[in-house]
C-alpha positions in Angstrom: -228.7 -34.6 -68.6 -229.9 -37.5 -66.5 -229.0 -41.1 -67.5 -230.2 -44.4 -66.1 -230.0 -48.0 -67.0 -232.8 -50.5 -66.9 -232.4 -53.9 -65.2 -234.6 -56.9 -65.2 -233.6 -60.1 -63.4 -234.1 -63.5 -65.0 -233.3 -66.8 -63.1 -230.1 -67.4 -65.0 -229.4 -64.2 -67.0 -229.4 -60.5 -66.4 -231.5 -58.7 -69.1 -231.6 -55.0 -69.2 -234.1 -54.4 -72.0 -236.8 -52.8 -69.9 -236.7 -49.6 -72.0 -237.5 -51.5 -75.2 -240.0 -53.8 -73.4 -241.8 -50.7 -72.2 -241.9 -49.0 -75.6 -243.2 -52.1 -77.4 -245.7 -52.7 -74.6 -247.1 -49.2 -75.0 -247.6 -49.4 -78.8 -250.5 -51.5 -80.1 -251.2 -53.0 -83.5 -252.8 -49.8 -84.8 -249.6 -48.0 -84.1 -247.5 -50.5 -86.0 -250.0 -50.4 -88.9 -249.7 -46.6 -88.9 -246.0 -46.1 -88.3 -244.4 -49.2 -89.8 -247.2 -50.6 -92.1 -247.0 -53.9 -90.1 -249.9 -56.1 -89.0 -247.9 -57.6 -86.1 -245.7 -56.3 -83.3 -242.1 -56.6 -84.3 -239.3 -58.2 -82.2 -237.1 -55.8 -80.3 -234.1 -55.9 -82.5 -236.3 -55.7 -85.7 -238.0 -52.6 -84.2 -234.8 -50.9 -83.3 -233.2 -51.6 -86.7 -236.3 -50.2 -88.4 -236.1 -47.1 -86.3 -232.4 -46.7 -87.2 -233.1 -47.2 -90.9 -236.0 -44.7 -91.0 -234.5 -42.1 -88.6 -236.2 -38.9 -90.0 -235.3 -35.4 -88.8 -237.3 -34.8 -85.6 -239.1 -31.6 -86.6 -242.6 -32.1 -85.2 -241.8 -32.8 -81.6 -241.2 -30.4 -78.8 -239.4 -31.5 -75.6 -240.8 -30.0 -72.4 -242.6 -27.4 -74.6 -239.4 -26.3 -76.3 -238.6 -26.6 -79.9 -235.3 -28.5 -80.7 -232.5 -26.5 -82.2 -231.0 -27.6 -85.5 -227.9 -28.8 -83.7 -230.0 -30.8 -81.2 -231.9 -32.4 -84.1 -228.6 -33.4 -85.8 -227.2 -34.8 -82.5 -230.3 -36.9 -82.0 -230.2 -38.2 -85.6 -226.5 -39.1 -85.1 -227.2 -40.8 -81.7 -229.9 -43.0 -83.3 -227.7 -43.8 -86.3 -224.8 -44.9 -84.1 -226.9 -47.0 -81.6 -225.6 -50.5 -81.3 -228.6 -52.8 -81.6 -226.7 -55.9 -80.7 -225.9 -54.4 -77.3 -229.5 -54.0 -76.1 -229.0 -56.6 -73.4 -226.5 -54.2 -71.7 -229.3 -51.7 -71.2 -230.4 -48.4 -72.8 -228.8 -45.3 -71.3 -232.0 -43.2 -71.4 -231.5 -39.5 -71.4 -233.8 -36.9 -69.9 -234.2 -35.8 -73.6 -234.0 -39.2 -75.1 -233.4 -39.6 -78.9 -235.5 -42.7 -79.2 -238.5 -41.2 -77.4 -238.3 -38.1 -79.6 -238.1 -40.4 -82.7 -241.1 -42.5 -81.6 -243.1 -39.4 -81.0 -242.2 -38.2 -84.5 -242.8 -41.4 -86.4 -245.9 -42.7 -84.6 -247.4 -39.2 -84.1 -247.8 -39.6 -80.4 -247.2 -37.5 -77.3 -245.1 -39.1 -74.6 -245.2 -38.4 -70.9 -242.2 -39.8 -69.0 -242.2 -39.6 -65.3 -238.6 -40.0 -64.1 -238.5 -40.2 -60.3 -241.7 -38.2 -60.2 -240.4 -35.5 -62.5 -242.5 -35.2 -65.7 -240.8 -35.0 -69.0 -242.9 -34.4 -72.1 -242.5 -35.1 -75.8 -245.3 -33.3 -77.7 -246.0 -34.0 -81.3 -247.1 -30.6 -82.5 -248.2 -31.8 -86.0 -250.8 -34.4 -85.0 -250.8 -36.4 -81.8 -252.9 -39.6 -82.2 -252.6 -40.5 -78.5 -250.4 -40.2 -75.4 -247.9 -42.9 -74.3 -247.0 -42.8 -70.6 -243.8 -44.2 -69.0 -242.4 -44.2 -65.5 -238.8 -44.8 -64.5 -236.2 -44.5 -61.9 -232.4 -45.0 -61.9 -232.7 -48.7 -62.6 -236.0 -49.4 -64.4 -238.2 -48.1 -67.2 -241.7 -49.3 -67.8 -245.0 -48.5 -69.6 -247.5 -46.9 -67.3 -250.9 -48.3 -67.8 -253.3 -46.1 -69.8 
């Protein structure tokens, strides 16, 4: 698996929340109404805590056109459950088959196209994809690609 951290420089602090910034930027109010029953975009930590609390089995998403095995589904569920929300400033170690991208595809019924150093990784919601989210990243940064 490929791992990378996100880094974003501020004048006085080093923030590494580009993964979560990109995710929240890609979702619009209709997505939050559909997935979370909210009429406003949540804050990062609120959003992550909600994802951890809901954390369904990821059964409707294929990764790179492959169905996840039962063991992989369990491993992703465990990874989400054990994620430390208070450490998001340290960066998100995004995997080539990322647990949170799988989860977002499942919950929000979206397809995801993630271009990591020009290598396309796909998350396909086979039940009902409402739209496609696009992200680009390299070893240091993750961002929403404009639609």
